[in-house]
C-alpha positions as CSV (number, residue, x, y, z in Angstrom):
1,M,0.0,0.0,0.0
2,S,1.3,3.4,-0.9
3,V,1.8,5.7,2.2
4,N,3.2,9.1,2.9
5,T,7.0,8.8,2.2
6,N,8.0,11.6,4.5
7,I,10.3,9.7,7.0
8,E,11.3,11.6,10.1
9,I,13.9,10.7,12.7
10,C,12.5,11.3,16.1
11,K,14.4,13.6,18.5
12,W,14.2,11.1,21.3
13,Y,13.6,7.3,21.5
14,N,10.0,6.2,20.9
15,N,9.2,9.9,20.0
16,S,9.0,10.6,23.7
17,S,8.6,14.2,25.1
18,S,11.7,14.0,27.3
19,P,14.4,11.5,28.5
20,V,14.3,11.1,32.2
21,M,17.4,10.1,34.2
22,L,18.2,10.0,37.9
23,F,21.8,11.0,38.6
24,I,23.2,9.7,41.9
25,D,26.7,10.8,42.8
26,D,29.5,9.1,44.8
27,L,28.4,5.5,44.9
28,A,31.8,4.6,46.3
29,N,33.5,2.1,48.5
30,V,33.1,4.5,51.5
31,W,31.6,4.4,55.0
32,V,31.5,7.4,57.3
33,D,30.9,6.3,60.9
34,L,29.1,9.4,62.1
35,N,28.3,8.2,65.6
36,G,31.5,6.2,66.1
37,N,29.7,3.0,67.2
38,G,31.7,0.8,64.8
39,K,28.7,-0.4,62.8
40,V,27.0,0.8,59.7
41,D,23.9,2.8,60.5
42,L,21.3,4.1,58.1
43,E,22.6,7.2,56.1
44,E,26.3,6.5,56.8
45,D,27.0,4.3,53.8
46,W,28.2,5.4,50.3
47,G,28.5,1.8,49.0
48,Y,30.9,0.1,51.4
49,A,28.0,-1.8,53.0
50,K,26.9,-3.2,49.7
51,N,23.5,-5.0,50.1
52,E,23.4,-5.0,53.9
53,E,20.2,-3.9,55.7
54,N,21.4,-0.4,56.5
55,S,23.2,0.2,53.2
56,S,22.2,3.1,51.0
57,F,21.8,0.9,48.0
58,T,19.2,-1.2,50.0
59,F,17.4,1.9,51.1
60,L,17.3,3.1,47.5
61,N,15.8,-0.1,46.3
62,K,13.2,-0.5,49.1
63,K,12.1,3.1,49.4
64,L,12.2,4.4,45.8
65,L,12.7,1.8,43.2
66,K,10.1,-0.5,44.7
67,L,7.5,2.3,44.0
68,F,8.9,3.1,40.5
69,P,10.6,0.0,39.2
70,Y,11.0,1.6,35.7
71,I,13.3,4.3,36.9
72,K,16.8,4.1,35.4
73,I,19.8,5.5,37.3
74,T,23.3,6.6,36.3
75,F,25.6,6.3,39.3
76,F,28.8,8.4,39.3
77,T,31.6,6.5,41.0
78,P,35.0,7.6,42.2
79,V,37.0,4.5,41.5
80,G,40.0,5.0,43.8
81,I,40.2,5.9,47.5
82,R,37.8,8.7,47.8
83,V,39.0,11.4,50.1
84,G,36.9,12.9,52.9
85,M,36.2,16.6,53.2
86,I,38.9,17.7,55.8
87,E,42.3,16.6,57.1
88,N,42.5,14.9,60.4
89,S,38.8,14.5,60.9
90,S,37.6,13.3,64.3
91,I,34.9,11.4,62.5
92,K,36.1,7.9,61.5
93,S,35.6,6.7,58.0
94,I,36.7,3.9,55.7
95,S,37.5,4.5,52.0
96,K,38.9,1.9,49.6
97,M,39.2,1.4,45.9
98,I,36.4,-0.3,44.1
99,N,38.7,-3.1,43.0
100,C,40.2,-3.7,46.5
101,D,38.8,-7.3,46.8
102,E,36.6,-9.7,44.9
103,E,33.5,-9.1,47.1
104,T,33.6,-5.4,46.4
105,K,34.2,-5.9,42.7
106,K,31.2,-8.3,42.5
107,F,28.9,-5.8,44.2
108,F,29.7,-3.0,41.8
109,K,29.7,-5.4,38.8
110,T,26.3,-6.7,39.7
111,I,24.9,-3.1,39.6
112,Y,26.8,-2.5,36.3
113,D,25.2,-5.6,34.7
114,N,21.6,-4.5,35.6
115,P,20.0,-2.8,32.6
116,K,18.3,-0.4,34.9
117,F,21.6,1.0,36.1
118,E,24.8,2.5,34.7
119,I,28.1,3.2,36.6
120,A,29.9,6.2,35.1
121,Y,33.3,7.6,35.9
122,H,33.6,10.2,38.6
123,G,37.3,10.6,39.1
124,T,39.8,8.7,41.3
125,T,39.8,10.4,44.6
126,H,37.2,13.2,44.0
127,G,39.7,15.9,45.0
128,K,42.1,17.1,47.7
129,V,41.3,18.0,51.3
130,G,42.4,20.9,53.4
131,D,42.2,22.1,56.9
132,K,38.6,23.3,56.4
133,S,35.7,22.2,54.2
134,D,36.0,25.3,52.2
135,D,39.6,24.4,51.4
136,F,38.5,21.3,49.5
137,V,39.7,21.3,45.8
138,Q,37.7,19.1,43.3
139,E,39.7,16.6,41.3
140,W,39.6,18.3,37.8
141,E,40.7,21.6,39.5
142,I,43.9,20.0,40.7
143,F,45.5,19.2,37.4
144,K,48.3,21.6,36.5
145,D,48.5,20.6,32.8
146,L,46.8,18.5,30.2
147,D,49.2,15.6,30.6
148,E,48.6,15.3,34.3
149,A,44.8,15.2,33.7
150,V,45.0,12.6,30.9
151,D,47.4,10.4,32.9
152,T,45.1,10.4,35.9
153,I,42.0,9.7,33.9
154,N,43.8,6.8,32.1
155,Y,44.9,5.4,35.5
156,G,41.3,5.6,36.7
157,K,39.9,4.0,33.5
158,E,42.1,1.0,34.1
159,I,40.7,0.6,37.7
160,Y,37.3,0.8,36.2
161,K,38.1,-1.8,33.5
162,D,39.5,-4.2,36.2
163,V,36.0,-4.2,37.8
164,F,33.7,-4.0,34.8
165,G,35.7,-5.5,31.9
166,K,35.4,-2.3,29.8
167,H,36.5,1.3,30.0
168,P,33.9,3.9,31.0
169,K,31.9,5.6,28.3
170,G,31.0,8.7,30.3
171,G,31.2,10.5,33.5
172,K,31.0,13.8,35.4
173,Y,33.3,16.5,36.8
174,C,33.5,16.2,40.6
175,G,31.4,19.0,42.1
176,Y,30.8,20.2,38.5
177,E,34.2,22.0,38.9
178,S,36.8,22.1,36.1
179,N,39.7,24.2,34.8
180,E,41.2,25.1,31.5
181,Y,42.5,21.6,30.8
182,S,39.4,19.6,31.8
183,D,37.3,19.6,28.6
184,E,40.3,18.6,26.4
185,S,41.3,15.9,28.9
186,I,37.8,14.3,28.4
187,D,38.0,14.7,24.6
188,K,41.4,13.0,24.5
189,T,40.5,10.0,26.6
190,G,37.7,8.5,24.5
191,F,34.5,9.3,26.4
192,L,31.3,9.3,24.4
193,W,29.4,11.5,26.9
194,W,30.1,13.8,29.9
195,C,28.3,15.9,32.4
196,R,30.0,19.3,32.7
197,Y,27.6,21.6,34.5
198,Y,24.8,21.9,37.0
199,N,22.7,23.7,34.3
200,R,19.8,24.4,36.6
201,G,22.1,26.5,38.7
202,I,22.5,29.3,36.1
203,V,18.8,29.6,35.9
204,D,18.2,29.8,39.7
205,N,21.3,32.0,40.3
206,K,22.9,34.0,37.5
207,N,26.2,34.0,39.6
208,C,26.3,30.2,39.9
209,S,29.9,29.2,39.2
210,I,29.1,25.6,38.2
211,G,26.1,26.2,36.0
212,G,27.8,26.9,32.7
213,K,27.3,30.1,30.7
214,D,24.3,29.3,28.5
215,T,21.4,31.5,29.7
216,N,19.0,30.4,27.0
217,S,16.1,28.5,28.6
218,I,15.9,26.0,25.7
219,T,19.5,25.3,24.7
220,N,20.7,25.2,28.4
221,F,18.6,22.1,29.0
222,D,19.4,20.3,25.7
223,I,22.2,18.3,24.4
224,K,25.4,20.0,23.3
225,T,28.8,18.6,22.2
226,F,32.4,19.7,22.9
227,G,35.9,19.0,21.7
228,E,37.2,17.6,18.4
229,N,35.5,14.3,19.0
230,K,32.1,16.0,19.7
231,V,31.7,14.5,23.2
232,I,28.0,14.6,24.1
233,D,27.4,17.0,26.9
234,I,24.4,16.0,29.0
235,P,22.9,18.8,31.2
236,T,21.8,18.5,34.8
237,T,18.4,20.1,34.8
238,L,16.7,19.4,38.2
239,D,17.6,19.2,41.8
240,G,16.2,16.2,43.6
241,E,15.4,18.2,46.7
242,M,13.2,20.7,44.8
243,F,10.1,19.8,46.8
244,K,11.8,18.8,50.1
245,D,11.0,21.9,52.2
246,L,7.6,22.3,50.6
247,L,6.5,18.8,51.6
248,S,8.1,18.8,55.1
249,L,5.8,17.8,57.9
250,N,7.9,20.0,60.2
251,P,8.5,23.2,58.2
252,N,10.9,25.8,59.5
253,I,8.7,28.8,60.3
254,N,11.2,30.5,62.6
255,T,12.6,32.5,59.7
256,L,10.8,34.9,57.4
257,K,11.8,32.8,54.4
258,G,10.5,29.6,56.0
259,L,7.3,31.3,57.1
260,V,6.6,32.6,53.6
261,K,7.2,29.2,52.1
262,F,4.8,27.7,54.6
263,I,2.0,30.2,54.0
264,F,2.3,30.1,50.2
265,R,3.2,26.4,50.0
266,R,0.7,25.6,47.2
267,Y,2.1,28.4,45.1
268,F,5.7,27.3,45.5
269,I,4.8,23.7,44.7
270,Y,3.0,24.9,41.6
271,R,6.1,26.9,40.6
272,E,8.4,23.9,41.0
273,I,6.0,21.7,39.0
274,K,6.2,24.3,36.2
275,K,9.9,23.6,35.9
276,I,9.3,20.0,35.1
277,D,6.4,20.8,32.8
278,Y,8.5,23.3,30.9
279,L,11.1,20.6,30.1
280,L,8.4,18.2,28.9
281,K,6.6,20.7,26.7
282,N,9.9,21.8,25.1
283,N,11.3,18.2,24.6
284,L,14.2,18.9,26.9
285,I,16.3,16.8,29.2
286,I,15.0,15.8,32.6
287,S,18.0,14.8,34.7
288,I,17.6,14.8,38.5
289,Q,20.7,15.3,40.7
290,E,21.2,13.4,43.9
291,H,23.8,11.8,46.2
292,I,23.8,8.3,47.6
293,S,24.4,9.5,51.2
294,P,24.3,12.6,53.4
295,A,27.3,11.5,55.6
296,R,30.5,13.6,55.6
297,D,33.5,13.6,57.8
298,D,33.3,17.3,58.4
299,G,30.0,17.0,60.2
300,R,28.1,18.8,57.5
301,R,25.2,17.1,55.7
302,Q,25.7,16.4,52.0
303,T,22.9,17.8,49.8
304,P,21.0,16.8,47.9
305,N,20.7,13.2,49.1
306,I,18.3,10.3,48.6
307,F,17.4,10.1,52.3
308,D,16.4,13.7,52.9
309,D,14.8,14.0,49.5
310,L,12.8,10.8,49.4
311,D,9.4,12.5,49.5
312,S,10.6,15.1,46.9
313,L,11.7,12.3,44.5
314,I,8.4,10.4,45.0
315,Y,6.6,13.6,44.2
316,I,8.6,14.2,41.0
317,F,8.1,10.6,39.7
318,N,4.4,10.6,40.6
319,F,4.1,13.8,38.6
320,L,5.8,12.1,35.6
321,K,3.4,9.2,35.6
322,G,1.4,9.1,32.5
323,K,3.7,11.6,30.7
324,N,5.4,10.7,27.5
325,A,8.7,10.1,29.2
326,W,11.6,7.9,28.2
327,Y,13.4,6.5,31.3
328,C,17.0,5.9,30.4
329,T,20.6,6.0,31.5
330,C,23.1,8.4,30.2
331,I,24.7,5.9,28.0
332,E,21.4,5.0,26.4
333,L,20.7,8.7,25.8
334,A,24.1,9.4,24.5
335,S,24.0,6.4,22.1
336,Y,20.6,7.5,20.8
337,V,21.9,11.1,20.2
338,Y,24.9,9.7,18.4
339,N,22.8,7.5,16.2
340,R,20.3,10.4,15.5
341,E,23.1,12.8,14.5
342,N,25.0,10.2,12.4
343,S,22.1,8.6,10.5
344,R,20.5,9.7,7.2
345,I,17.4,8.1,5.9
346,V,17.7,7.5,2.1
347,E,14.4,6.6,0.4
348,D,14.7,4.2,-2.5
349,G,11.2,4.2,-3.9
350,G,8.5,1.5,-3.6
351,N,8.1,2.0,0.1
352,K,11.8,1.1,0.7
353,F,14.6,3.0,2.4
354,H,18.1,2.4,3.8
355,I,20.1,4.1,6.4
356,E,23.5,5.8,5.8
357,Y,25.3,5.5,9.2
358,K,28.7,6.6,10.5
359,D,29.5,3.8,12.9
360,R,31.5,4.2,16.1
361,D,33.6,1.5,17.8
362,G,32.2,0.1,21.0
363,L,28.7,1.6,20.7
364,E,26.3,-1.0,22.0
365,H,22.9,0.6,21.5
366,K,22.4,0.9,17.8
367,N,18.8,1.8,17.2
368,I,16.8,4.8,16.0
369,S,13.1,5.9,16.2
370,I,11.5,7.1,13.0
371,K,8.0,8.3,12.2
372,I,6.2,7.4,9.0
373,E,2.7,8.6,8.7
374,G,0.2,5.9,7.7
375,A,2.6,3.0,8.0
376,R,1.7,-0.1,10.0
377,Y,4.8,-2.1,10.2
378,I,8.4,-2.2,8.9
379,L,10.4,-5.1,7.6
380,P,14.1,-4.6,8.5
381,P,17.0,-6.1,6.6
382,S,17.4,-8.9,9.2
383,G,13.9,-10.1,8.7
384,G,10.7,-10.2,10.8
385,A,8.3,-7.3,11.2
386,I,8.4,-4.3,13.5
387,T,5.0,-2.9,14.4
388,G,4.6,0.8,15.1
389,N,2.5,3.0,17.4
390,A,0.9,6.0,15.7
391,G,3.4,5.8,12.9
392,V,6.4,5.6,15.3
393,F,8.9,2.7,14.9
394,N,11.9,1.8,17.0
395,I,14.2,0.1,14.6
396,P,17.8,-1.4,14.7
397,I,20.4,0.3,12.5
398,Q,21.4,-2.3,9.9
399,N,22.9,-2.6,6.5
400,G,20.4,-3.3,3.7
401,Y,16.9,-2.2,2.8
402,Y,13.9,-1.6,5.0
403,E,10.4,-1.9,3.6
404,Y,7.3,-0.4,5.2
405,C,3.6,-1.1,4.6
């Protein structure tokens, strides 16, 4: 049957409105013994306690993923001995490399092998401590030249490979901080994707030092690329604690700011919802920033974190129910963007077409979503039939001819 031959590549997989990702920083082989009792209590673990009852990973699975089993998470992992926040802390902690023993390697590899999760690169040590918390220097700020940055990254990549069998495909600057050598160091070390900025920050505070420089409300929350190899730059667009104070059962009304938030709670909730709705309506990235634990050896509380923000996260994901969202990891998103930008549909007549595609070594997710008005199914080169939904088809990228009917 003859159908409309206008074939369109969809911006996102399955022609979704927005990709949705949960970013969780610092899943690491670390335990901060806040009360000094010598056992892991709830909130103290960054990954050291693995699947124990009070581990943060267990908390995440029981309290959030049990409610929303379709959520996908990219964990950002320091692969070496992650430093604390201050020198000579009175708070005891344990920090080891993620390949320190077979049991630890197995724990991280099990997460890596789960299709709901991704473990991305987040440096070796995360940075350098000082006498005070404010003296802390993030890892990519330390490097004095490009060679030092590249050598350290390559060292970290080999630790990663020892655990997971492959080099990392993406990662994030520690604390979203970088220097003049950072972007080139990522470009030269083979990463497909990277998170450079806390993009929401430049919107909420024009003086935010880690929010990047793009003040355009559309492009700031969309994909960019950088470097000679066009590394895919994935923005961070939401803070996981955005509803925390507004949903609190014990609001702080002892300050003017807290009192105003309490009185006008419904308005402030509506204002936060509009941030999510804006991303959906404009087909932009929804990436939610969190940490795996609030525990720090300087006595401060790490924010945002999945414990304090549980109700906020539940509110976010409840709002997203029924929306045309694509739940994915960063590698799935980056792979789709690469495929989208490096594919060209060539129509061959007679309801046939083929795909001209620039392949990339090591890319595991080779698929694309296309829209053909009036078509019911597609016959790919490998055989079989792919049915569509409202003219949208998710197809593998293959050599040969496709036919649609």
